[in-house]
PASEBA-1860 file (N, C-alpha, C; in nm, 3 decimals):
! residues 105
1> MASSREYL> 8.667/16.882/7.166/8.583/16.858/7.028/8.604/16.682/6.996 ~ 8.509/16.612/7.006/8.491/16.469/7.010/8.519/16.454/6.865 ~ 8.573/16.332/6.813/8.602/16.313/6.676/8.510/16.216/6.617 ~ 8.477/16.276/6.505/8.375/16.238/6.439/8.326/16.025/6.386 ~ 8.244/16.033/6.332/8.205/15.935/6.310/8.220/15.889/6.157 ~ 8.224/15.941/6.081/8.311/15.973/5.927/8.465/15.920/5.954 ~ 8.512/16.002/6.004/8.665/16.018/6.022/8.668/15.904/6.079 ~ 8.658/15.874/6.158/8.632/15.684/6.197/8.660/15.611/6.099
9> EFILEQLS> 8.509/15.623/6.031/8.552/15.516/5.907/8.611/15.541/5.788 ~ 8.673/15.649/5.774/8.766/15.689/5.638/8.911/15.612/5.692 ~ 8.935/15.629/5.797/9.028/15.596/5.880/9.006/15.413/5.834 ~ 8.909/15.384/5.899/8.912/15.202/5.884/8.857/15.198/5.781 ~ 8.846/15.257/5.622/8.840/15.240/5.492/9.015/15.229/5.482 ~ 9.092/15.315/5.535/9.194/15.322/5.447/9.284/15.190/5.500 ~ 9.283/15.155/5.601/9.323/15.030/5.694/9.259/14.880/5.657 ~ 9.187/14.877/5.553/9.083/14.752/5.510/9.184/14.627/5.476
17> GLEDICYR> 9.323/14.714/5.422/9.379/14.569/5.352/9.410/14.515/5.457 ~ 9.467/14.587/5.581/9.469/14.468/5.714/9.414/14.357/5.769 ~ 9.403/14.270/5.788/9.357/14.140/5.917/9.334/14.221/6.082 ~ 9.235/14.204/6.095/9.248/14.241/6.244/9.252/14.386/6.342 ~ 9.182/14.449/6.236/9.152/14.591/6.265/9.045/14.615/6.337 ~ 9.040/14.664/6.465/8.916/14.706/6.509/8.928/14.829/6.629 ~ 8.836/14.853/6.704/8.814/14.979/6.735/8.764/14.963/6.883 ~ 8.789/15.082/6.958/8.678/15.101/7.079/8.630/15.230/7.129
25> AMMGEYIL> 8.519/15.277/7.142/8.498/15.383/7.126/8.495/15.434/7.304 ~ 8.608/15.555/7.296/8.608/15.597/7.430/8.613/15.760/7.460 ~ 8.480/15.812/7.536/8.464/15.922/7.584/8.496/16.046/7.456 ~ 8.421/15.976/7.351/8.378/16.062/7.231/8.535/16.056/7.159 ~ 8.650/15.929/7.164/8.763/15.938/7.050/8.745/15.785/7.021 ~ 8.875/15.736/6.972/8.867/15.641/6.956/8.977/15.519/6.959 ~ 8.997/15.459/7.042/9.097/15.365/7.024/9.120/15.242/6.892 ~ 9.241/15.246/6.891/9.261/15.133/6.730/9.364/15.048/6.788
33> YYKDRVVG> 9.248/14.899/6.694/9.376/14.816/6.767/9.407/14.714/6.638 ~ 9.505/14.693/6.623/9.635/14.610/6.516/9.680/14.471/6.589 ~ 9.583/14.307/6.525/9.571/14.202/6.577/9.638/14.242/6.742 ~ 9.534/14.252/6.815/9.498/14.282/6.974/9.579/14.384/7.020 ~ 9.678/14.455/6.945/9.743/14.568/7.021/9.718/14.697/6.972 ~ 9.722/14.765/7.108/9.691/14.900/7.040/9.787/14.982/6.987 ~ 9.743/15.066/6.839/9.818/15.151/6.797/9.853/15.256/6.833 ~ 9.697/15.313/6.862/9.716/15.467/6.923/9.593/15.487/6.891
41> GIYDDRLL> 9.530/15.595/6.857/9.349/15.621/6.807/9.321/15.775/6.729 ~ 9.182/15.769/6.740/9.173/15.893/6.658/9.113/15.960/6.813 ~ 9.199/16.115/6.777/9.138/16.175/6.879/9.073/16.334/6.813 ~ 9.027/16.443/6.786/9.014/16.550/6.775/9.028/16.521/6.640 ~ 8.937/16.455/6.511/8.963/16.397/6.410/9.115/16.419/6.344 ~ 9.235/16.334/6.407/9.314/16.321/6.419/9.407/16.222/6.434 ~ 9.473/16.162/6.344/9.529/16.025/6.348/9.641/16.032/6.464 ~ 9.635/15.932/6.558/9.797/16.008/6.633/9.794/15.826/6.658
49> VKAVPSAV> 9.944/15.772/6.669/10.007/15.664/6.685/10.105/15.641/6.797 ~ 10.093/15.554/6.879/10.210/15.522/6.974/10.341/15.553/6.919 ~ 10.458/15.607/6.966/10.554/15.702/6.934/10.678/15.568/6.929 ~ 10.653/15.456/6.903/10.774/15.361/6.880/10.865/15.379/6.758 ~ 11.004/15.350/6.793/11.124/15.376/6.734/11.057/15.335/6.565 ~ 10.973/15.206/6.549/11.007/15.182/6.417/10.889/15.305/6.389 ~ 10.780/15.357/6.404/10.718/15.451/6.337/10.760/15.587/6.390 ~ 10.838/15.642/6.468/10.927/15.775/6.418/11.002/15.738/6.290
57> NYVTDVQY> 11.064/15.613/6.243/11.156/15.580/6.134/11.044/15.604/6.027 ~ 10.928/15.540/6.036/10.850/15.529/5.887/10.804/15.675/5.841 ~ 10.764/15.772/5.963/10.671/15.875/5.968/10.755/15.950/5.904 ~ 10.695/16.012/5.768/10.831/16.123/5.692/10.831/16.268/5.772 ~ 10.755/16.325/5.836/10.730/16.436/5.924/10.657/16.419/6.059 ~ 10.795/16.395/6.119/10.777/16.355/6.295/10.699/16.493/6.338 ~ 10.610/16.492/6.363/10.511/16.593/6.492/10.485/16.510/6.615 ~ 10.506/16.547/6.702/10.476/16.518/6.843/10.346/16.597/6.875
65> ELPYEGAK> 10.210/16.504/6.929/10.059/16.589/6.954/10.044/16.537/7.102 ~ 9.997/16.592/7.149/9.897/16.503/7.278/9.752/16.451/7.260 ~ 9.719/16.363/7.278/9.569/16.361/7.238/9.461/16.395/7.331 ~ 9.525/16.413/7.462/9.417/16.485/7.539/9.526/16.548/7.662 ~ 9.459/16.647/7.704/9.557/16.671/7.837/9.582/16.578/7.926 ~ 9.729/16.578/7.997/9.775/16.483/8.092/9.835/16.342/8.000 ~ 9.784/16.301/7.890/9.856/16.203/7.839/10.024/16.199/7.765 ~ 10.056/16.120/7.711/10.221/16.101/7.650/10.209/16.147/7.518
73> EMLLVDNV> 10.244/16.226/7.512/10.342/16.280/7.334/10.261/16.132/7.257 ~ 10.209/16.146/7.142/10.206/16.061/7.016/10.242/16.085/6.907 ~ 10.257/16.037/6.826/10.307/16.071/6.615/10.150/16.100/6.582 ~ 10.154/16.256/6.511/10.063/16.277/6.438/10.087/16.202/6.296 ~ 10.000/16.108/6.225/10.005/16.083/6.101/9.909/16.193/5.995 ~ 10.028/16.278/5.900/9.920/16.358/5.802/9.914/16.235/5.699 ~ 9.977/16.152/5.679/9.971/16.121/5.516/9.835/15.963/5.570 ~ 9.733/16.081/5.577/9.602/15.980/5.571/9.560/15.910/5.440
81> DSREYLQG> 9.540/16.011/5.345/9.475/15.958/5.246/9.544/15.822/5.155 ~ 9.683/15.776/5.191/9.775/15.693/5.115/9.715/15.571/5.173 ~ 9.628/15.448/5.159/9.607/15.344/5.204/9.769/15.277/5.205 ~ 9.885/15.295/5.116/9.982/15.206/5.174/10.066/15.251/5.279 ~ 10.059/15.425/5.254/10.145/15.411/5.364/10.082/15.377/5.515 ~ 9.958/15.406/5.551/9.906/15.376/5.673/9.902/15.213/5.691 ~ 9.904/15.109/5.554/9.886/14.980/5.640/10.050/14.989/5.668 ~ 10.138/15.005/5.570/10.265/15.025/5.614/10.342/15.027/5.738
89> LFEAMYAE> 10.243/15.157/5.776/10.304/15.226/5.923/10.217/15.112/6.037 ~ 10.138/15.024/6.010/10.097/14.955/6.132/10.171/14.847/6.130 ~ 10.186/14.802/6.025/10.272/14.622/5.931/10.396/14.683/6.032 ~ 10.487/14.821/6.005/10.589/14.811/6.067/10.611/14.893/6.243 ~ 10.482/14.891/6.267/10.495/14.884/6.406/10.475/14.782/6.501 ~ 10.418/14.705/6.432/10.355/14.573/6.536/10.418/14.524/6.583 ~ 10.516/14.473/6.615/10.650/14.383/6.636/10.695/14.448/6.773 ~ 10.687/14.611/6.776/10.706/14.677/6.847/10.596/14.738/6.957
97> LPAPKPKK> 10.483/14.705/6.930/10.359/14.718/7.031/10.340/14.605/7.170 ~ 10.316/14.649/7.268/10.285/14.561/7.381/10.207/14.468/7.338 ~ 10.251/14.376/7.396/10.167/14.285/7.363/9.985/14.305/7.492 ~ 9.831/14.282/7.511/9.804/14.288/7.564/9.800/14.214/7.675 ~ 9.762/14.314/7.800/9.753/14.204/7.918/9.659/14.099/7.942 ~ 9.714/13.998/8.003/9.601/13.915/8.021/9.481/13.951/8.105 ~ 9.335/13.909/8.071/9.270/13.953/8.107/9.229/13.904/8.254 ~ 9.178/13.959/8.376/9.137/13.893/8.508/9.036/13.859/8.503
105> R> 8.978/13.761/8.616/8.913/13.650/8.611/8.857/13.716/8.721
END
């Protein structure tokens, strides 16, 4: 099942207080970026983020889920109705997210 455009727009609206949030559509799902770093994505209308230590400490109910078969486990974010919570999560995670790899020419 692919993610809906409506769910993506809802999550983006919740994160609208942050600068430099963008996404990339990929095989019916959406990869989310914060300041050019991959934070996670929307998979089957679920917000999943990378399981970096700051995210594990921040999330109140830690649940690991697979975005798709064969992928690494990610953290399920249940509390998507709170803008402050989501924005705080992305800000807390930023320092631990890998920097983007330089583009090959």
